[in-house]
C-alpha positions as CSV (number, residue, x, y, z in Angstrom):
1,M,-19.9,-15.1,39.4
2,E,-22.6,-13.4,37.2
3,L,-22.4,-13.7,33.2
4,R,-23.9,-10.5,31.8
5,L,-24.3,-9.3,28.4
6,G,-25.3,-6.3,26.4
7,P,-24.0,-2.8,25.2
8,L,-21.6,-0.4,27.0
9,D,-24.3,1.9,28.3
10,E,-25.1,-0.5,31.3
11,V,-21.7,-0.4,32.4
12,E,-19.4,2.6,34.3
13,P,-16.6,3.9,31.9
14,E,-14.0,3.6,34.8
15,H,-15.4,0.0,35.8
16,W,-14.7,-1.2,32.0
17,D,-11.3,0.8,31.7
18,D,-10.0,-0.4,34.8
19,L,-9.7,-4.0,33.0
20,V,-7.6,-2.4,30.2
21,E,-3.8,-3.0,30.6
22,G,-1.3,-1.1,28.7
23,G,-3.4,1.9,27.9
24,D,-4.9,0.0,24.6
25,P,-7.2,2.7,23.1
26,F,-9.1,0.3,20.8
27,V,-10.9,-1.8,23.8
28,S,-11.1,1.5,25.7
29,Y,-14.7,2.8,26.6
30,G,-14.4,6.0,25.2
31,F,-13.5,4.2,21.8
32,L,-16.2,1.4,21.8
33,H,-18.7,3.5,23.4
34,S,-18.6,6.3,20.7
35,L,-19.0,4.0,18.2
36,E,-22.3,2.9,19.8
37,Q,-23.3,6.1,21.0
38,Q,-23.4,7.7,17.2
39,G,-24.8,4.7,15.7
40,C,-21.6,3.2,13.9
41,T,-22.3,-0.2,15.8
42,S,-25.9,-1.2,16.1
43,P,-28.1,-4.2,15.0
44,E,-28.7,-1.8,11.7
45,T,-25.2,-1.6,10.8
46,G,-24.6,-5.5,11.3
47,W,-22.6,-4.7,14.6
48,Q,-24.7,-5.4,17.4
49,P,-22.8,-5.0,20.5
50,M,-23.1,-7.7,23.2
51,H,-20.3,-7.4,25.0
52,V,-19.5,-10.3,27.6
53,R,-19.2,-9.3,31.6
54,L,-18.4,-11.1,34.4
55,H,-19.3,-9.9,37.8
56,V,-18.7,-10.8,41.2
57,D,-20.8,-9.6,43.9
58,D,-22.0,-6.8,41.3
59,R,-18.6,-5.8,40.8
60,L,-17.1,-6.0,37.1
61,V,-14.1,-8.0,37.0
62,G,-13.5,-9.8,33.5
63,A,-14.9,-8.8,30.1
64,A,-14.8,-9.1,26.2
65,P,-15.6,-6.7,23.5
66,V,-18.3,-8.8,21.6
67,Y,-20.5,-8.4,18.6
68,I,-23.3,-10.1,16.9
69,K,-22.5,-9.7,13.2
70,G,-24.6,-10.1,10.2
71,H,-21.7,-9.7,7.7
72,S,-17.9,-9.8,7.4
73,H,-16.8,-6.5,6.7
74,G,-14.8,-4.2,9.1
75,E,-13.3,-7.2,10.8
76,F,-9.8,-8.0,8.8
77,I,-10.4,-11.6,9.4
78,Y,-10.8,-12.5,5.6
79,D,-13.4,-15.2,5.7
80,W,-15.8,-14.2,2.8
81,H,-14.8,-17.7,1.1
82,W,-15.6,-19.5,4.4
83,A,-19.0,-17.9,4.4
84,A,-19.2,-18.9,0.7
85,A,-18.7,-22.3,1.0
86,A,-20.7,-22.6,4.2
87,E,-24.0,-21.2,2.1
88,R,-23.0,-23.3,-0.9
89,S,-23.4,-26.4,1.4
90,G,-26.6,-25.2,3.0
91,R,-25.3,-23.7,6.2
92,D,-26.3,-20.2,7.7
93,Y,-22.9,-18.3,8.0
94,Y,-24.2,-15.2,9.7
95,P,-25.4,-14.1,11.9
96,K,-21.8,-14.9,13.7
97,V,-19.7,-13.3,16.7
98,F,-16.9,-11.5,16.4
99,I,-14.4,-10.6,19.2
100,G,-12.5,-7.4,18.8
101,P,-12.7,-3.9,18.2
102,P,-14.6,-3.0,14.5
103,Y,-12.1,-1.4,12.0
104,T,-9.2,-2.2,13.6
105,P,-6.7,-4.3,12.5
106,A,-4.1,-3.7,15.3
107,T,-3.0,-6.4,17.7
108,G,-4.3,-5.8,20.9
109,P,-6.1,-7.4,24.1
110,R,-9.4,-9.4,23.8
111,L,-10.1,-10.5,27.0
112,L,-9.8,-8.0,29.9
113,G,-9.7,-8.2,33.7
114,A,-9.8,-11.4,35.4
115,H,-11.0,-15.0,34.5
116,R,-9.5,-15.0,30.8
117,D,-9.2,-18.8,31.2
118,V,-13.1,-19.4,31.1
119,L,-14.1,-16.3,29.1
120,P,-13.6,-18.1,25.2
121,A,-15.6,-21.3,26.6
122,M,-18.5,-19.1,28.0
123,I,-18.4,-17.2,24.6
124,T,-18.8,-20.4,22.5
125,T,-21.1,-21.9,24.8
126,L,-23.4,-18.4,24.3
127,A,-22.7,-19.0,20.5
128,R,-24.2,-22.5,20.0
129,Q,-27.2,-22.0,22.5
130,N,-28.4,-19.0,20.3
131,G,-27.6,-20.4,17.0
132,F,-24.7,-18.5,16.2
133,S,-22.5,-20.4,13.1
134,S,-19.2,-19.4,14.6
135,V,-16.8,-17.3,16.8
136,H,-14.0,-15.1,15.5
137,V,-11.1,-13.1,17.5
138,G,-9.5,-10.3,15.4
139,C,-5.5,-9.9,15.5
140,V,-5.3,-11.0,19.3
141,S,-2.2,-10.2,21.5
142,R,0.2,-13.1,22.3
143,A,-1.2,-12.8,26.1
144,D,-4.7,-13.9,25.2
145,R,-3.9,-16.1,22.3
146,Q,-3.6,-19.5,24.4
147,P,-7.1,-19.2,26.5
148,F,-8.3,-19.5,23.1
149,L,-6.7,-22.2,21.7
150,D,-7.5,-24.3,25.1
151,A,-11.0,-23.6,24.3
152,G,-10.8,-25.4,21.0
153,F,-10.2,-22.2,18.7
154,L,-8.2,-22.9,15.3
155,E,-5.5,-20.5,14.9
156,R,-4.9,-18.3,11.4
157,R,-1.6,-16.8,10.9
158,L,-1.6,-13.3,8.8
159,W,1.8,-11.1,7.9
160,Q,1.4,-7.5,8.9
161,Y,4.4,-5.0,8.6
162,H,5.1,-3.4,11.8
163,W,8.1,-0.9,12.8
164,G,10.5,-1.6,16.0
165,N,12.2,1.3,17.8
166,R,15.8,-0.2,18.1
167,G,16.8,2.9,20.7
168,Y,17.0,5.5,17.8
169,R,17.8,8.9,18.6
170,D,16.1,10.6,15.9
171,F,14.7,9.9,12.3
172,D,18.5,9.9,10.5
173,D,19.6,7.5,13.1
174,F,17.1,5.0,12.1
175,L,18.1,5.7,8.4
176,D,21.5,4.9,9.1
177,A,20.4,1.5,10.3
178,L,19.0,0.8,7.0
179,K,20.7,-0.7,3.6
180,R,22.4,2.4,1.7
181,R,19.9,1.8,-1.3
182,K,16.6,1.9,0.9
183,R,18.2,4.9,3.1
184,K,18.7,6.8,0.0
185,N,15.4,6.1,-1.2
186,I,13.5,7.4,1.6
187,R,15.7,10.5,1.9
188,Q,14.7,11.0,-2.1
189,E,11.0,10.6,-1.1
190,R,10.6,12.9,1.7
191,K,12.5,15.5,0.0
192,R,10.2,15.1,-3.3
193,A,7.0,15.4,-1.4
194,Q,8.3,18.9,0.4
195,A,9.6,19.9,-3.1
196,Q,6.3,19.8,-4.5
197,G,5.2,22.6,-1.8
198,W,3.5,20.3,0.5
199,R,4.1,20.8,4.2
200,F,3.3,18.5,7.2
201,E,1.9,18.9,10.8
202,R,1.6,16.8,13.7
203,I,-1.2,17.9,16.1
204,R,-2.1,15.8,19.0
205,G,-6.0,15.1,19.1
206,R,-6.7,16.9,22.2
207,D,-4.9,20.6,20.4
208,A,-6.7,20.0,17.0
209,T,-9.7,21.8,15.8
210,P,-13.1,20.3,15.4
211,E,-12.7,21.3,11.6
212,Q,-9.6,19.5,11.6
213,W,-11.4,16.3,12.9
214,R,-14.3,16.9,10.5
215,R,-11.5,16.9,8.0
216,M,-10.3,13.6,8.9
217,A,-14.1,12.0,8.9
218,L,-13.9,13.2,5.5
219,F,-10.5,11.6,4.4
220,Q,-11.3,8.1,6.0
221,A,-14.9,8.1,4.3
222,R,-13.4,9.2,1.0
223,T,-10.6,6.4,1.2
224,F,-13.5,3.5,2.2
225,A,-15.4,4.5,-1.1
226,D,-12.3,4.7,-3.2
227,K,-11.6,1.0,-2.3
228,G,-15.3,0.1,-2.9
229,N,-16.0,-0.6,0.7
230,W,-18.7,1.0,3.0
231,S,-18.0,2.0,6.7
232,T,-20.5,2.9,9.2
233,L,-18.2,5.4,10.5
234,N,-19.5,9.1,10.8
235,E,-18.3,12.5,11.4
236,A,-20.0,12.6,14.8
237,V,-17.8,9.5,16.0
238,F,-14.6,11.3,15.3
239,E,-16.1,14.3,17.2
240,A,-16.6,11.9,20.1
241,W,-13.3,10.7,20.0
242,R,-11.8,14.0,20.1
243,E,-13.6,14.5,23.2
244,R,-12.8,11.3,24.8
245,L,-9.3,10.2,23.2
246,G,-7.8,13.5,22.7
247,D,-4.6,12.5,24.8
248,Q,-4.6,9.2,22.8
249,T,-4.7,10.3,19.1
250,L,-2.3,12.2,16.8
251,L,-3.6,14.0,13.6
252,V,-1.0,14.3,10.9
253,L,-2.3,17.0,8.1
254,A,-0.9,17.3,4.7
255,I,-1.0,21.0,3.5
256,N,-0.5,21.3,-0.3
257,P,0.9,24.3,-2.1
258,D,-2.4,26.2,-1.8
259,G,-2.6,26.3,1.9
260,E,-5.4,23.7,2.0
261,V,-5.4,20.6,4.0
262,A,-5.8,17.6,1.3
263,A,-4.5,14.7,2.9
264,G,-4.3,13.6,6.5
265,A,-3.9,10.4,9.0
266,L,-5.4,9.5,12.3
267,F,-2.9,7.8,14.6
268,F,-4.1,6.5,18.2
269,Q,-1.4,5.4,20.8
270,S,-1.0,3.1,23.7
271,E,1.5,3.4,26.2
272,T,3.9,1.8,24.3
273,T,2.8,1.6,20.5
274,L,1.6,4.0,17.7
275,Y,-1.1,3.0,15.4
276,G,-1.8,4.1,12.0
277,R,-5.8,3.9,11.5
278,Y,-7.4,6.2,9.0
279,W,-6.0,7.9,5.9
280,G,-7.4,9.7,2.8
281,T,-6.7,12.7,0.3
282,I,-8.6,14.7,-2.2
283,D,-5.2,15.3,-4.1
284,E,-3.5,12.4,-5.4
285,T,0.2,13.7,-5.2
286,P,3.0,11.0,-5.5
287,F,5.0,10.4,-2.0
288,V,2.3,12.5,0.2
289,H,0.8,9.5,1.3
290,F,4.3,7.7,2.3
291,E,5.4,11.3,4.3
292,T,1.6,11.4,5.9
293,C,1.2,7.8,7.0
294,Y,4.8,6.5,7.5
295,Y,7.9,8.7,7.8
296,Q,6.0,11.4,10.1
297,G,4.6,8.3,12.4
298,I,8.1,6.9,12.6
299,E,9.4,10.3,13.5
300,Y,7.1,10.9,16.2
301,A,7.3,7.3,17.6
302,I,11.2,8.0,18.3
303,E,10.4,11.4,19.5
304,K,8.0,9.8,22.1
305,G,10.1,6.7,22.6
306,L,7.6,4.5,21.7
307,S,8.5,1.0,21.0
308,A,6.5,0.1,17.9
309,F,4.7,1.7,15.2
310,E,1.6,-0.8,13.5
311,P,0.3,1.3,10.4
312,G,-2.5,-0.9,9.6
313,A,-3.1,-4.0,7.6
314,Q,-1.2,-5.3,4.4
315,G,0.9,-3.5,2.4
316,T,4.5,-5.4,1.5
317,H,5.7,-2.1,0.0
318,K,6.0,-0.9,4.0
319,I,9.0,-3.1,4.1
320,A,11.3,-0.9,1.9
321,R,10.2,1.8,4.3
322,G,11.7,0.3,7.4
323,F,8.9,-1.8,8.6
324,E,9.2,-5.8,8.9
325,P,7.2,-8.7,8.7
326,T,5.3,-9.4,11.7
327,A,3.0,-12.7,12.1
328,V,-0.7,-11.9,13.7
329,S,-3.1,-14.3,14.7
330,T,-6.9,-14.6,14.2
331,L,-8.9,-17.1,16.1
332,H,-11.8,-19.4,14.9
333,W,-14.3,-21.4,16.4
334,F,-17.3,-23.2,14.5
335,A,-20.3,-24.8,16.1
336,D,-20.6,-27.2,12.9
337,D,-18.2,-30.2,13.2
338,A,-18.2,-30.4,9.1
339,L,-17.3,-26.6,8.9
340,T,-14.4,-26.8,11.5
341,D,-12.8,-29.6,9.8
342,A,-13.1,-28.2,6.5
343,V,-11.4,-24.9,7.8
344,R,-8.8,-26.7,9.6
345,R,-7.9,-28.5,6.6
346,H,-8.1,-25.2,4.5
347,L,-5.7,-23.8,7.4
348,V,-3.0,-26.1,7.1
349,F,-2.9,-25.3,3.4
350,E,-2.2,-21.9,4.3
351,E,0.3,-22.2,6.7
352,T,2.8,-23.8,4.3
353,Q,2.3,-21.0,2.1
354,F,2.4,-18.5,5.0
355,D,5.9,-20.1,6.1
356,A,7.0,-19.5,2.1
357,D,5.8,-16.1,2.1
358,G,7.6,-15.5,5.2
359,E,11.0,-16.4,3.6
360,A,10.5,-14.3,0.7
361,L,9.3,-11.3,2.8
362,R,12.4,-11.4,4.9
363,D,14.6,-11.2,1.6
364,L,12.8,-7.8,1.1
365,S,14.1,-6.3,4.4
366,A,15.3,-2.9,4.4
367,Y,17.7,-3.8,6.9
368,P,21.5,-5.3,6.6
């Protein structure tokens, strides 16, 4: 068995995708290689691709999407205070290692193909040998969680808000499952957006025009800027996703009373799940966000028979709109024993608060 490291240019697309189960879009060759090809993930952006690959007789049998990071932007593991504490104590926190797709707080596979039980330990050994402070795994699937724990990773649980399909026939059937007041509020929100003259179109990525995809690139850039964040995603990567992931993407376009596409959301899709990823607007009109990002996605998931819809990170306001608190895990390993102990103690405290928050969140449920 031979271990190789490097960008996806060194891998045949079909060999990588043969390892991806369930059609997960975010660890697919098309998604990750587009980011590399268009300069979104590079040493200059602090996202150096260093994907770990296992070969047997020159055949790719196992892999993990791995990046050397010079910052903590775009990971959604929220380790800024750990970095600050390490640096206050005279330790270098960066560079570090991140496992998972960039800018994607969606649960999914992080260990691909065979030999999943040995990959985490291989990655931590490489991190230690190269002087990296730590290894972090974003929003790991349940199936991939245990190999990391067996390799000494610490688990951190976070709340997200996911929608589950309970066999609904249509959107009204979904509403009938909610508490009366929640059902009434959603109907009012949908009517208000339409009453203001807005209309909404769902377009599969393969059928959307280059101009519509450029519009989505504009929207996501504006959202990042409005929140004081920065993104390495550019117009070229959206064009690449159009060409390579057209069958796994959905655009929801919000058209204002003047006929202008003034807001929109980009979704990705696996065999079972819809993922809301990028949203933006140039016209802050009440209720347009809820319709574009939530209700259109739920309606689409029901129509296509998908089992789940993950609309993105954070947002307790989603609970009132039919999403449910869902625990997701990130995983963390540190080369320094003192930092490991400090983070472990911190996570024990966090876990107590996590459980208390869970009780409070469940009380907000839109379901009887």
